[in-house]
N, C-alpha and C positions, 0 to 999 in steps of 0.2 A: 504493500500500500504506500509506503514512504517513497519508494522509487517512482511510483506511478504519479503521485501528486507533484513531485518535483519535476518530473518529465513534462507533465501537463503545463506546469508553470512556465518552463522554459519555452515550450512550443507555442503556447498561447501568447506569451510575451512577444515572440517574434511575429505572430499573426496580427496582433493589435498594432504593433509598430508599423508593419507594412501597410495595414489599412489606413491608419492615421496619416502616414506619409503620402499615400496615394491620393487621399482627399485634398490635402493641403498643397500638393504639387501645383495645382492650377491657380492658386491664390495670386501669385505675382503677375501672371500674364493674362488672366481671364478678361479683364477690361480691354487690354490691348488686342486680344484675339477677337473680341466682339466688335471692336472698332475697325481693325485692319482687314479681317477676313469675313466678318458677318455683316458689315456695312452699317453698323450703328453709328449715328452722328454724334458729335461732341455734346450737342444740346441734351440728348437723352441717354448718354452713356452711363452716367452715375445711377440713373433710375434702373436701367436694364441690369447693370452690374449688381445693384442692391437686391433686385428681384431674384436674380440668378443665385446669389449667395443665400438669401433668406428662405427661398422656397424649399430647399432641401431640409432645413431644420423644421419648417412648418409641417411638411408631409411626414417627416419622421416622428414628430411629437404626436400627430394624430393617429398614426398606425401602430405605434409601439405597444399600446395595451393589447392589441390583437396578437402581435408576435409573441408577447409575453405569455398570453394564455396558451398559445400553441407550444411554447417551450415547456410550460408546466405539464402539458399533456404528452408530448412526444420526446422531450429532452432538449438539452441545450446544443448538443453536437449537431443534430439536424438543422438547427437554426444557423449555426456557423457555416455549414455546407451550403444551405440555401442562399444565405446572404453573400458569401464569398464568390460563388460562381455567378450570381446575378449581377453583382457590382462589377466583376471583371468584364462581363458582356456589355454592360452599359458604358463603361469607360471606353471600350473598344468602339462602340457606336458613336461616341462623341467625336471620333476622328472624322466622321462623314457628315457632320451637321453643316448646313448651308445658310441658316438664318437664325436670329436670336430666339424665335419662338420654339424651334426645334431644340435648341440648347436648354432653354428653361424647362421644356417638357421632359427632357432626359434627366435633368437635375431633380425634377419632381419625382420621377421614378426612382432615382438614386435614394431619395429619402424614404419612399414607400417600401423599398426592398432592402433597406439598410438593417442593421441589427447585429453585425459581427461583433463589435466591441462590447455592447451590453451582454450578449450571450456568452462571450469569452469570460467576462468578469463574473457573471453568474455561475458559470461552470467551475471556475476556480474557487468561488466562495462555497459551493456545495460539494466539491470533491477534494477539499483540503482538510486535514485534521483540525479540529476546532482550535487547538492551541496555536496553530500556525496560520490561521485564516488572516489575521491582521497583517502579519508579515507578508503573506502572499499577495493580498490586495494592495498593500503599499508598493510592492514591486510592480504590479500590473499598472498602477497609476503612472509610473515612470515611462511605460511603453507608449502610452498615448501622447504624453507630453513630449517625449523624444521624437516621435513621428511628426508631430505638429511643428517641431523646431526644424528638423532636417528637411521636411517636405518643401517649404517655400524656397529654401536655398537650392535644393536639387531641381525644383521646378524652374527657377531662374536660370540655372546652368543648362538644363536640358533644352528649354525653349530658346536659349541664346545660341546653343551649338547645333541643335537638330531641328528647331522650328516648333511653333506652338502646337500644331496638330500632332506631331510625333510625341509630345509630352503626354498626350492622352493615351497613346499606345504604351508608353512606359508605365503609366498608372495601372492600366489594364494588366500588364505583365506581373507587377508586384502584388496586386490583389489576387491574381490567379495563384501565385506562390502561396499566399496566405490560405486560400481555399484548399489547395493540395495538402498543405501542412495539416489543416484541420481534418481532412478526410482520412489521411493515412497514419497520423502520429498522435492524435488526441484520443484519450480514453475517458469515457464517462461511466462512472459506476451507477448502479441502479439507485433511484431516489424515490421517495414516497411523496405522492401528491398530498397537499394539505386538505383535510376534510372540509374546513371552512375557510373561504377566502374573504378577506376584508374588502369593503367597498371604498372607493376613493372618497366618497362623501364622508364616511365615518373617519377615515384617516385625516381629512382636513379638519373635521370637528375636533379630533383629539389634538391635532397640531395647534389649532386656535386656542386650546386650553393651556398651551405653554407659550406665553407671550414672547419670551426671549427667542424661542425657536422660530416662531412665526415671523418675528422681525428679521431673523437671520435669513429666512427664505427670501424676503424682500431684498436684502442686501446681496444675496447670491444672484438674483435676477438682474439687479441694477449693475453689479460688477461685471457680469458677463455681457450685458448690454453695452457697458462702457468699452469693453475690449472690441466687441464685434461691430460697433457703429462705424469704425474706421476701416474695417476689412475691405469694402469695395472702393475705398477712397484713397488708400495709401499710394497705390500705383499711379493713380491719376494725379495725386499731389506731387509725387516724385517727378512725373513727366514735366512739370513746370519749373524744374530746378536746373535748367540749362545742361541737360545730359544728352549725349548722342543717342539717337533712337534705337540703335542696335544694342545699347547697354542698359536700357531701362528695366527690362525683365530681370537681369542679373542683379542690378543695384536694389531693385524693389525686393527681391528675394532675400538679400542680405539685411535690409531694413526690417522686413517682416520677422526674420529669425532673431534679431537683436533682443526683442522682448522675451522670446522663448529661452534663449541662452541664459539671459539674466535670471529667469525663473528657475531653471535647473540649478543654477549656481546658488541662489539664495533661499529657495523654498525650504530645503532641509534645515538650513541654519535658522530661519525664522521659526521653524517648528521647535528647535531646541531652545531658542530665546523665549518663546511663549511658555515653555514648561517652567521657566524660571521667574518671569515677571508677570505672567498672565496673558492668556490669548486675547482678552479684550483690549489690552494695551497694544499688542502687536497688530490687531485689526485696525486700530486707530492710526498707527504709524503707516500701515499700508494704504489706507484710504486717503489720508492727508498727503503722504508722499506721492501717491498716484495723481492726486488732484493738482499738486504743484507741478509735477512733471508734465501734465497735459497743458497747463497754463503756459509754461515756458516754451512749449513747442510752437505756440502762436508766433513767437518772435524769430524763429529759425528759418533761414531762407536757403541754406546750402545743404546738400545731401549728406556730407560728412558730419556736420554738426547735428543734423537731424537724426542720423543713425546713432550717434553717441548719446544724444539726449533720450532716444527711445530705449537704449540699453539701461541708462541710469534710472529712467522711469520704471523699467521692468524690475530692477533691483528692489525698489520699494513696494511696487504693486504685488510682487511675489509673496508678500506677507499675508494677503487677504484670504486666499482660499485655504491654505493650511490652518489658519486661525479659525475660519468658519467651520471647517470639518472637525477640528478638535473641540470646538464649543458645542457642536451638535452632540458629540459624545458626552460632553459634560451635562447637558441640560435635558437629555432624553433617557428614559429607562431602557434597559437592555432588550426587553420584549417588544419595544416600539422602534428600536433603532434601525432595523432593516427598512421599515416603511418610512422612517424619517429620512433616510438617505435616498429613498425612492422619490419622495417629495422634493428633496434637494435637487435631484436630477431633473425633475420637471421644471423647477424654477430656473435651472441652468439652461434648459432648452428654450424656455420662454424668452430669456434675455438674449440668447444666441440667435434666435429667430428674428426678434424685433430689431436688433441692432443693425444688421445690413439693410433691412427694408427702410427703416427711418433714416439711416445714414445716406442711402442712395437718394432719397427724396430731398434731404437737406442739402446734399452736395449739388443738387440741380438748381437750388433757389438761393443759396448763400455761398460766399467763398469758403473753401474747405478749411482754411486756417481758423475760421471762427468756430468750427465744430470742436476744435481742441478746447476752446474756452467753454463751450457748452458742457463738454465732457468733464472738465475740471470742476466747474460749478456743481455738476451733478454728484461728483464724488465728495465734494465738500458737504453737500446736503446729506449724503449717506453718513458721513462722519458725525454731523450734527444729530441725525436721527439715532445713531448708535449711542451717542452720549446722552441724548434725551431719554431713550429707553433703558439707559443704564447698562447697555450691553458691554460697554468698555470697562465696567466695574465688576464683570464676572470674575469670580475667584480664580487664582492660578490653578492650573490643571493638576488635579490630585492623582498621583500615580497609584491607583488601586490595582488589584490583580487583573481586573477586566481591562483597565486602560493599558497596563503593561502588555497584556496579550495582544492588544490591537495595535500597539505602536512599535513592536519589536522590528 
């Protein structure tokens, strides 16, 4: 059994890494692809880019309960296989699109047929010895983060060297690898279906009875919104920085990856700091630091300074999500914790979906550099709410046996 769960962990880490990387590969060049090859004019480019980014998250949020019920009935491995091969085929079809409507439709189906990453995390959670579950899920979290960091950088390099359309073929190939890995190397032990399944309405009612937790859900949604509102706009913004057209995708990929690299560097450190001074204080540092970082980006006009400032902003904003996750453990009972993190994921999807849509619309009606101001003010508002709701006064993390088991 011990070898099996460790093997699953390694294999699924690789699968999640490949899937996260495949999705984020298109981030740096998608607006350029829509403009240069699909004929979208500058007037509507930010709107189309926002819709293309946001539609995937919207469709995924709507369909995920259905795939979750099938996973409970048939197992997580079949969901890995279904999602992996479906996404590989859809990325391949992206190579042939001729207009923005076709691209948006394909990205809609990508959301509807997604589910590899949630299924992989669920499989690890249900097929790992209880005392090792926290350790295993912590390792899995680094897979998605690493893929999201590497993806834009690889996407910029591939589109720069091979062309935008060939980058879709590259995405298809690496998702196919993930699907093959899941098919032949993942083992799922038998699991028992729960006799009674809670309803979402009941979960929300219980969450509302924990004011700090409910406020944390709002902060999660707003924080993800803050990150994603700029997703369809960064490349367009970089285009205006006097850069040769054949280098825009490459430089955009580097800029996108700057925040992710900073997150990987600092997130574990913020976690350790929070264990000493309290996660509420770390959360405030992250929100205020992220707000100041956004406000300063308003004044930067060169891509070198912009990339450096994005990295520094990431060093502070990296405190937010580890602090929130640790505080959810603090304020919820063990028997509710699984549903608590499920609601946390829903809040994440809500912010992730709304960010690109609203960002695309705002980018069409106001100068993009003003969106950094809006973002900064929103994060300052989150910090004020956290202080008003006394979230920042939450006691330092108590290292109980349960906590130790989840944080190893």
